[in-house]
N, C-alpha and C positions, 0 to 999 in steps of 0.2 A: 736649628733642629726642628722647631715648631713649623717653620715655613715649609721645610721639606715634607713633613708629615701631612700638612694641608694640601700640598701639591699632589702628593701620591694619592691621598684620599679622593681628591677631585678627579684624577685620572681614572681611579677605580670606579667611581660613580658613573663617569662618562662611558666607560667601557661596558658597564652593566646595562646602562640605558640603551647603548648601541646594540648589544646582544639581544636585549628584549625586543627592540624595534625590528631587528632582522628576523627573529623567531616569529614575531607577529606577522611580518610581511610574508614569510614562508607559509604560515598557517592560514592566511586570510583570503586565499583565492577560492579553492574548491569548497572550503568550509563556509566561507561567506555566501557562496551561491546556494549551498545546502540549507543554510539558515533561512534564506528567502523562499526556497522551495517548501520547506517545512512550515513556513508561516502562511503561505498563500496558495499553494497548489490545490485545485478543487478536488482532485481524486483522493487526496489525503483526508480532506474534510469529509468526503463521502464515506471513507472507511471508518473515520471516527464516529460518524453518525450511525453506522451499522453497529458499532460497539455499544453506543449509548442505547440503541434500540434493543439490543440483547439484554442489557442491564435492566431496562424497564420491563422487559418480558419476564426476567427473573423475579423482579419485585411483584409482578402480577400473579405469579404462581404462589407466592407467599400469601397474597390477598385471598386466594381461594380457600385457604385454611381458616379464615375468619368466619364468624357466624354470618349467614346470608339473611339479611333483613330486607323484606319486601313490603310494599304498601300499595293499596289501590283505593280509589274512590269513584263512585258512579252515581248518576242521577238519571233514572230511566222512567219511561211511561210504558207500562206493560200489563198484561193479564196476570192473574194471581191464582189460578186454579192449582190445587195440589193439597198437600198435607203440611201443616205448619210444623216447624221444629227449628231448633238452634243448631247451626253448624258453621264451620269456618272454611269457606271455599278457597281454593288456590287463586292467586292473582289472575285476573282475566275471566273468571267465571261469574255469571250474573245470577243474582238471587231475586226471583220474582214470585215465589210461592206464597200461598196463604191458606187459611182454613176453609173447609166446606161450609155451606149454609149461610153465606154472607149475603147481605142485601145492598142493592145500589148498582152503580155502573160496573161493567165487566172490565174496565180499564182503570188503573189508578197510578199515581206517581210513587216511586220508590227512591229512597236514599240509602246508600250503603258505603261504608268505609271499613277497611280492615288492614291489619298488618300481621305478617307472619315472620317467625324466626326459625331458622333451620341451621343447626350446627352439627357437622359430621365429627363425632367424637373419636371414632376409630375406623380406619380404612385399610388396615393390613399393610401399611407402608406405601400406599399409592402416592400420596402427596410428597412423602419423603424422597422417593425416587424421581418424581416429577421435578422437584426442586433441585435435586442433584443434576438432572439432565439439563435444566435451564442454566445452572451455574457452569457446567461443562461447555455448553453452547456459547456462553459469554466468553469463557477462556479461549475457546476455539476462534471466536471472532477477534479477540485481542491478538492471538497468534497470527491470524491472517493479516491483521493490520501491521504488526511488526514485520512480517515477511514482505508485505508490500512496500514498507519503508526501505527495507534492504534492496528490493528490486529497483525502487526509484533512485536510491543512491547509486546503484550500478548504472542505471540509465543516465543519470546526471554525469557520472564519471565518463561514460562512453561518449556522450555528446561533447563534453569538455575536451576529451582526448581527440575527438574528430576535429574540433576547432584548432587544437595545437598541431595536429598532423597537417592540416591545410595551411596553417601559418608557417610551419617549418618548410613545407614544400614551396610555398611562395617565397620565403626568404632564400632558400637554396636556389630557386630559379632566378631570383633577382641577382644573386652572385654570379650565376651563369650568364645573365644578361650583361653584367658589368665586365666579365671576362671577354665575352664575345665583342663587346663594344671596344674594349682595349685592342683586341686582335684586329677589328675592323679599322680602327684609327691607324694602327701600325701598318697594316696592309695598304691602306690608302696613301700613306706617306711614302712607302716603298714603291708603290705603283707610279706615283707622281715623279719620283726620283729615277724611274726607269729600271729599278732593281727587281720589281715584280710585275707580272702581267696584269692587265685590267681584269682578266678572268678571276684572279685571286681576290681582287677587290669585290667583285660581284658575289663570289662564293662566301666571303666573310660577311657581306651585308645580308645575304640570304639567311645564313645561320643566325645572325643577330635578330632579324625580323621574325624568324620562327620562334625564337626565345621570347620575344615581346608578345607574340600571339599566345604562347603558353602562359605568360604572366596574366593576361586577361582572363583566361580560363580558370586559373588558380584563384584569382581574386573573386570570381563568381562562386567557386566552391567554398572559399573561406566565408563569404557573406552568407551562403546557404547554411553552413554549419553554425554560424553565429545566430541566425534566425531560429534554428532548431534548439539551440541552447537557451535563448531568452524566452522561448515558449514555456520552458520549465520554471524559469526564474522570475516570471512576471515582469520581464523587461529589464531586469537588473543585469548589469555587465560589470566585469572586473578587468584589471590590467593583466590579461592572460600572458602577456609577453614575459613577465617575470617567471613564469613556469616553464618557458621554453628550454633554458639550460638544463633543468632537472628532468625534463621530458627526454632530452637527448642523451642524458648521462645518468641512468638510474643507479641506485646504490645496491651493493651486493647484500646489504642487510635485509632487503626486501624479500630475499629467498628463505629467510629463517622464519618458518611458520609452522603451526600445528599441522599434523599430517592425517588427522582423523576427524570425521564429522562429529560435532558435539550433539549428543542426544537431545539437548535443550534448544537446538536450532528452531527458530520460529516456524519454519515449514513443517518440521516433524511434530512439534508440540501442537500445532493447529490440527494436524491429522489425528494425533492421539486423543486430543480433547473431543474431536468430532466422533471418534469411535466410542469414547466414554459416554457422550451424550446419547448416542443411539442405544447403547447397552442399558442405560438408565431408563430411557423411554420404553424399551422392551419390558423391563421389570415393572414399570408403572402400569403399562397396559395389561400385563399378566395379573397384577393385583386388582385392577379395576373390575375384573370379573367376579371378585369375591364380594360378599355382602358388606354393606356399610351401616354403622350404628349412628343414629342421629338423635339429637335432642331437638324437639320441636315445641313451638309455642305459638299462640295466636290470640289476637283480640279483634272483635268485630263490633261495629256500631251500625244499627239499622233503624231507618225510619220508613213508615209506610202510611199511605192514605186510607187506612182501615181503622176505625175507632174501636174502643174496647167493647162497645155494644154491638159490634158486627156490621156497622154501617160503612159502606164504601164511598169515598169522596174522590172525584176526579179533578179537584183543585190542586194546582201545583204546590202551594204553600202547605197544604195538609200532608204532603209527602214528608215533611220534617217534624210533624207534631207527635205522632205516636212512635216513640223510640224505644229501643231495647239494645243492650250490649251483652256480649258473651266472650268468654275466654277459655283457653285450654293450655295445658302443659303436659308433655309426655315424652316418651322415648320410643323411637321406631327403628325397625330394621328393614332395609331395602336391599333386594337382591334380584337383579335381572338375570334369570336363569339362562336366557338365550345368549347372554354375553360370554358364557363359559366357552362356547365355540368361537364366537367372533373375536373376542379379545385374545384368545390363544393364537389365532392366525395373525393378528396385528403384532402381538409380541414376537412371534416367530419371524415376521417380516423385518422388524427393527433389529433383531439379533443377527439376521443374515446381512443386513446393511452394515452392522457393526463389524461383522466378520470380513466383509468386503473392504472396509476402511483399514482393518488390521493388515490385510494383504497389501493394500495400497501403501501403507506406512512402510512395510518391509521393502517393497519395490522402490520407493523413493529413497529410503536410507541406503540401499545398495547402489542405486543409480548415482546419488550424490557422492558417495564414497569413491565410486569409479571415476566420476568426473573430476573430483579433487585430485586423485592420484595422477590422472592423465594430465591435468593442467599443471600440477607441480613438476611433473617430469618434463613437460614442454618448457616451463619457465626456466629451468636450469639450462637447457639447451639454448633457449632464446636469449638469456642473459649472456651466454658465451658468444652468441652471434652478434649481439650489440657491441660487445668489446672488440670482436674481430673486425666488424664493419667500421667501427670508429677508428681503429688502427689503420685499416685499409684506406679510409678517407684521408687521413693525415698523410699517408705515404703517397697517395695519388696526387694530393695537393702539392707536396714537395716536388714530385716528379714534374708536375705541370709547370711550376715556377722555373725549374731548370730548363725544360724544353722551350718555354717562352723566351728565355734569355738566348737560347741557341737560334730561335727563329728571328729574334731582333738582330742577331749578328749575321743572318743570312746563311746559317749552317743547317737549316732545316726547312722543308717546304710546308706550305699551308695545310695541305690535306693531312699530313702526319700530325701537325699540331692540333688540328680539329679532332682527330681521332683520340689523341691524348685528352683533350678537353671533354670529349664524350665519355671516356673512361672515368674521369674525375666526377662528371655529373652522375654517372651510374653509381659510383661509390657513395656519393652523398645521398642519393635516393634510396639505396639499399640500407644505409644506416638509419634513415628516417623510418623506413618501413619496418626494420627490425625493432626499433624503439617503440613504435606504435603497437606492434604485435605484442611486445613484452608487457606494456601497460594495459592493453585490452585483456590479456590473460590474467594480469593482476587484479583487474576489476571483477572478472568472473570468479577468481579465487576468493576475493574478499566477500562476495555474496554467499559463497558456500561456507565460509568460516564465520559469517556474520560479524566481520571486523573490517571496517573501512578506515581505521585510525591511521595506518601507514600510508595508504593511498591519499587520504585527505591532508596528511601532514607534508607530503612531498610534491603536491601539484598545486 
């Protein structure tokens, strides 16, 4: 009893491992390629850099709320005419004034250093809306990044499907080559036996060589499709042959999908966040026309080559000897009256841009919904076509085998057999075309639904 239990347990573990291996094999083709694209494709890195740039810009807006601390220092050789007095100049202004009635040279050395502090205490929400605009811009860039990832997934799927399409075309044509080679061999044997004319042998050879020429053309197309694929995947290749059976025989479950565009689709959220950013910018510009209340402070250190007795020195080191320092603290109100008009126009411009984005959002939403409905309607018909062409291919193949037997028995002429063979070839090509169209529609649908899970799991 124990032995039986151990054997059953071993079989169960083996089957579980086998199923996991099969599932991993099914999942490892297109998914593996996407992992490589995600890791190394330059345009994705460019989009990520744009998002990081927007985040840094958002942080810089927060920095504008902090107290603005400025400092300056200067050492100059200048005249000193004027009226003496203590003041705190803005950075970049030079202080060279002195008292009247001094004796000595008309030029002397000055040393000056100052620091000022300005903190905007209240700005009627200008920075608040500016911060919201920067945050909405970051979210918009993140939405664009996600939308681009979806588009890149679609591009990868389409290039992979193009490779599978050319692979199946090549395999189908190779089967055609093998069939024509069989016909050519049979015809040659019958011609040598005097049962068929030499013209039949030439006709069979001509058809065979035409198929060989098609093979070379299809090999070139397959290689071109592979080059296009590895451009995305940084040279990484997978065993795409394992996807061929699923490519030619899609599952009906792939038709069961959502029928409405999700409002949280990255394309729509990016547009909506762009609209919000413009609206917030408009509010920020409107409030920028209002006065701002500032806390100001300053400290200044000054040295001049003028002694306490009124004697002026033009020696450089004397410019550091007679020093004085001053400071101030206060509250100020700043209001640029001219901005009442200017900022109103800027705010209006941003609001109109936001209105434009809102209309664009509605247009995209309507367009995407119409595209989804159209694609899903086509998918149903396309799936039916795949099933019919698959059945037609099987029937044509069965008929060909029967007619080939008749030809071998001398009950049928070569031209009739070649016509049947052409019908079989057309049936195979139509099935491949129908399957390719089905999967291409599925890729377009996946981008609209922002869901590539089914496509990536089945190819």
